[in-house]
N, C-alpha and C positions, 0 to 999 in steps of 0.2 A: 340692546341686544335681545331683549325678550321677544320682540315682535308682537304680533296681534292676531286674534282670531275673530272672524266676523262672518255673518251670514249674507249670502247672495241670493236675492229674490227680486221680483218685479214690483214690490210694494214701494210706493212713493208717498211722501207727506204732501201737505197743501202747497208747499213751495216747489214741488217737483223733485225734492232731494230723496236720497235713499233712506229707508227706514232702518236705523241701526239696530233696534232690538225687536225685530219682528218676531212674534211668537206663533205665527201660523205654521201648520205642518206642510210647508212646501219650500222650494229652493234647495240650496246646498250650502255647505259650510266651507270656508277658506281660511288660509293663514297668510301672513306676510312677515318676512324676516329681513334684517339687514345682513348683508354678506360681506361687508367691508368696502372700502373705497375702490373705485376702478383704477387699475394700475396705470392706465394711459391718461385718464382725465383727472383723477383724484376725487371725482364726484361720488357721492353716496350711491350704493347699488342696493336694490331691494328685490327680493324674490317672492312672487305671489303664486300660490298653488291652491286650486279649488277642486270641487267635485266630491267633497266628503259628505256622507249622509248625516253625521251627527257632529255636535260640537266636540265631543270627546275624541272622535276620530281625528278631527283637525288638530286639536291640541297635542295628541300623541304624535302625529306626524311632525308637527312644528317642533316638539321637543327633540326628536331624532335629528332633524335638520340643524337645530341649534347646537346640539352636541357635536355634530360634524364640523360646523363652522368654528366652534371654540377649539376643537382638536386640530384644526388646520387641514382636515381631509375632505372638506366640502367641495363639490364640483358642481357645474351646471352643464348638462348635456345639450342645452339650447333647444330641446325638443327634437334632436336629431335621432333618427333610427339607425340601427346597426348597418342596414343596407345602404342608407344614404352616406354614412360616414365611410364605409369601405370603398364606395365609388369615389368619394372625395379624396381619400388616401391614395388610390390607384392613380388618380389624376396628378397628385403631388409627385408621386414616384416617377411619372412619365416626364414631368417638367424637370425633375432633377437629373434625368438621364440615366436611370437605373438600367442595368443589363437587360436587353430585350428578352432574353431567354428566361431570366428570373421573373420579369414582369409578366410574361406570358403565362407562366406557372401560377403566379398570384391570381391573375385574371380568371384562369380556368377554375381554380379552387373556389374563388368567390362566386363565379357564375354557376357552377355545378353543384356546390354544396352549401356554402354559408349564406348566400342570398336567399335561396328557397327555404332554408331551415330556420334561420333566425333573423332574416333581413327586416321583418316588420316590427321586431322588438325595439323599444327605446333603449338607448345606450344605458341609461340608468336602471333599466329593468333587467339587464343582462346578468345572469348568474352563472356560477361554475357548473351547475347542474345542466344548464342548457348546452354548454360546450361538451360535457361528458356524454350527454344523450346523442348528440350528433356523431361524435367519434365512435360510440358504441354501435350506432346504426351502420357505420361504414364497414363494419366487420361482416355483414351478411353478404351472401353471394351477389354479384352484379347481375341484374336482370337484363333481358333483351339481347338482341343481336348487335354486332358491331356496325356502327353507322358507316355510311359510304363517305369516302373522302379522307383527308389528312387529319385523322382524329386520334392518332396515337395507337399504342399497342393495346390490343383487346386482352383483358384478363377476366377470369371467372370470379376471383376473390382477391381483395386488396390485402397486401402484406402489412405487417406492423410498421415497417419503414415508410411505406406509402401513406398510411394513415397519419404517421408522425409528420409527414410533409404538409398535410392539411392543417394539422395543429400549428405548425410553424407559421403558416400564412395568417391564421386568425390572431395568433399571439403577436406577430409583428404589427398587424393592423391595429389591434387594441393597445399595444404599447405606444403607438403614435397618438392615439386618443388620450392616453394618460398624460403624455408630454404636452398636449394641447389643453389639458385640464378639463377635458370632457368626461373623464372617468377618474375615480379616486384610486382604484386598484385594477389590475389586469386579471380577469377571471381565468385566462388561459395560461397563466404562469404556474410554475411549480409542478409537482407530481400529479398526474391524472390517472384515475383507476382504469380508464379505457385503454391506456398505453402501458399498464403495469407489467404485462407479460412480455414486453419487448426483449428483456434480458434472457428470457427463456426460450425464445423462438429459435428452432434449429434451422440451419442452413442446409436445404436439400438440393442445392444446385449441383450440376455436373461440372467437374473440372478435369482438365487433361493431365495425365501423368507426363513426365518428361519425354518418354519415348513417343507418346502420342503427338506432342508438340513438335518433336523432331520430324515425325512422319509428315505433318502438315507443311512444315517449312520446306521439306524436300519436294512435296507436291507443287508448291507455288514458286519454286525457284526460278522459273522462267517468266513469271507474271510481272507486268509493269510495276505492280505495287509490292513486289517481293521484299524490298528493303523496308517498307512500312511494317509488314508483318514481322520481320526480324526485329526491328526496334521495339515493337509492341511486346514481343515475347521475351526479349532480354532486359528491356529498360522499364517496361510496365507503364508506358505513357497512356493517357486517356485518348479517346478518339479525337476530340476537339484539339487536344495538344499536338497530336500527330498531324492533323490537317493544317495547323497553324505554324508548324516548325519551319524556321528559316535556316538557310545556310550560314547566315551570320550568327545564329545562336549556337553553332557547333564550334567547339574549341579548335584552335588552329592545329593541334596534334591529333584531333579526332578522339581524344580520350573520354570526352563527355560532352554534354550539351546543357544549355540553360533554357528552361521553359519561360518564355516572356510573352507569348501570344497564342491565342486559340482562334479557331474558326468554328462558329456554332451555326446551326441551321434553324432559321426563323423565317416565318412568312413575311412577305413585303409589308402587309398591313400593320405588323408589329413594330416597324422601324419608323423613325422620323425621317424627314427629308435629308437632314444632315447625316444620319446614320447609314443612309442608302448609298452614300458616296464612298467609294473605295479610297483609302488613304494612300494607295500606291499608284493607281492608274486613273483616279478621278472618275471611273466608270461605275457601273452598278452590276453587282453579281447577285441576281435575284435568289433569295433563300439562303444566302451566306453572309456572315457578319464577322468582321475582325474585332476581337476584344482582348483585353488583358485577362490573365487568370483571376478568378473571382476572390482569391484569398492570398495572403502573404505566404502561406505554406505552399500554395500552388506555383508561386514564382521561385523555382529551385534549380539547383544544379543536379544533373543525373549522370552517373558514370555509364560509359558505353563498353560493353564486352567486345572482345575481338571479332567474333562472327558479325555483329551488328556494324562495327566499323567497316569491315570488308564489304558488307552488303551496301552500305552508303557510298563507298568509293565506286563500286560498280554502277550504282544508280546515278551518281553524278555524271559519269562518263556517258551513259545512255541519255541523260537529260541534255547534255551538251550537243548531242546529235540532233535532238528535237529542236533545240534552240537554233542551230545552224539551218535546219530544214525550213523552219518558219520565217527566219531572217528578221526583217523589220516588223512582221506581223506577230512576232512572239511578244506576249504580254508578261514581261518579267516582274514577279512579285517577291523574288528572292525565296520562294517557297521550295522546301525540299520535296514535298509530295504535291503534285499538281496535275492538271490536265496537260496533254501534249503541247498545247499552245501557251502554257504558263498560268492560266487562270486557276483560281482556287478550286479544290475538290469540294463536291457536296458531301458532307459527312454521312448522310443517309446512303448515298451510292457506295461508299466504302464499306458500310455494314452489309449492304446487299451482296457485294462481291465476295466478302469474307464468308458469308453464309453459303453462297453458291459453291465456293471451294470446299467447305466443310462437307457438304452433301456429296460432292464428287469423290472425295477421298475416303468416304465411309467411316468417318470418326464420330464419336458421340457428339451430339449437337450442343454447342456452347455459344455464347455471345462473344463479340469482339471484345467487349469490356472484360470478359473472363480471362483474357490473356494476361491481365494484371495479376491474377491468382497464380498463373504459372511463373511469372517473373518473381513474385513474392516468395513462392516456394523454392526457387533456385537460390535466392538471396539467403533465405533462412537455412537451407540445407548447406550452403557454403559457409555457414558460421557468422554471417553478418549480423551485428547486434540489432535488436528490434528498433532501437532509437534511430539507427542509420537507415533501416528499411523504411521506417516512418517518413523520414525526410526525402528519400528517393521517390516514394510513392506519392508524396504531397499531402499527407494527412497532418492535421494540425497538432496532434499529440499521439504518443505511442499507444495510449489506451484505445484510440480508434483503430489502429492497426491491429491490436490484439483482438478487439471485438469483431472486426470485419473478417479477419483471417484466423479466427480461433481454431478452426479445424486444421489449418496448416501448422499453426504453432504447436497444437497437441501432437501432430504426427512427427514433426522434427524433434520435439522434446522427447518423445518415446524413443526415437532412434538414438538420440544422444545419450539417454539414460542407459539404453542397452549397450552402447559402446563403452560407457563408463563402468558398467557392471562387469564387462569382460576383464577389466583390470584386476578385479578380485576373483572372478570365476576361474580364470586360467590357472590360478594358484591352488584351487581346491582339489581334493582327492576325488577322482571320478570313480564310477562303478567298475571300470575295467582295470584299474590299478593306480599306483601312485603317480602323482604329477611330476613330470620331469623337471630337473633343476633349470631355472632360467639361465 
């Protein structure tokens, strides 16, 4: 197990063999160690590394490697760079059929950040400081103008949650390298100083008050997607969940629905040939992909308020007229919200329609996703426990709900404390005279 240290040079003896104890000041030093038997063949494996200037340098490196072998933490990166491994990892995810949307995010993060920043490093050279340096650099303002084409939303500075997304990508990629025994530890795991301020980041987004949501719903009451906005405002469904909702997912009595399917928007090149085939009509809906919710928490039952139930009943009657109008040309996907001919909605078009309505009715500009805040506010104000709100919204834990909607929780808590305080205050002697007997 001790291995050996030797010099590498071009000197040869009379028989053409390597001179083992060359004392000339040239060449480099190397070491060789046994790393244990191969798991597949049982044969002895030996690792040789060279390029050291002195014998002492080689002996020191050999000692570190032997210590790792004896501790069971030694790994062999096989000379793979971080960039090469990340590309191999993405190929593996493609073959495993990972969600196209998630895969597209991973690819974008690797292409735009991780490959340029640390792609040339060997896996065994990667350290925690490299990850920290990249994440810290992402906090600076984004330079340049927005590129032409479908390149996503333009931002001037990345939020902590966005930077955390880049961290999740590299952490997942390096975790796979650890499982392949190319790395001993994952340097992207654990607490990172570059993300330490995430718990203190204030949410400065704009949200509608109940009266503003009511004004919007009145404005869109005659719109073909009026029922979609009603369900979003009362039930807090995400955009992909709204686009993927089926009539078979709604309870027979209309009291609730079960989220079982979503429709996400992805480019055609991000899908395999099999994924491009619609599971309902065997056709292709360019830019749209049916998938299951990405987590167990996302597959949930959601109660429907009376106004949302009424809106869905009106919407179903209108959809029946469209179906009769198209006749055999109607492409039935059992979708609650779809185009007049039955084909799936493009999620981006739903967002565009929502934003257009917001501008028309003069309300503060919010995103379609922000209607979840309104739904959460209604539930909390109605006294629904945070654990139930968490399940309705599809969060994995109540802590996520408390963190995401902390401003709503504070507001509701303040109102409830004030109501509770009235139980005492009404019995106190006021400045105008004694309190009347209850």
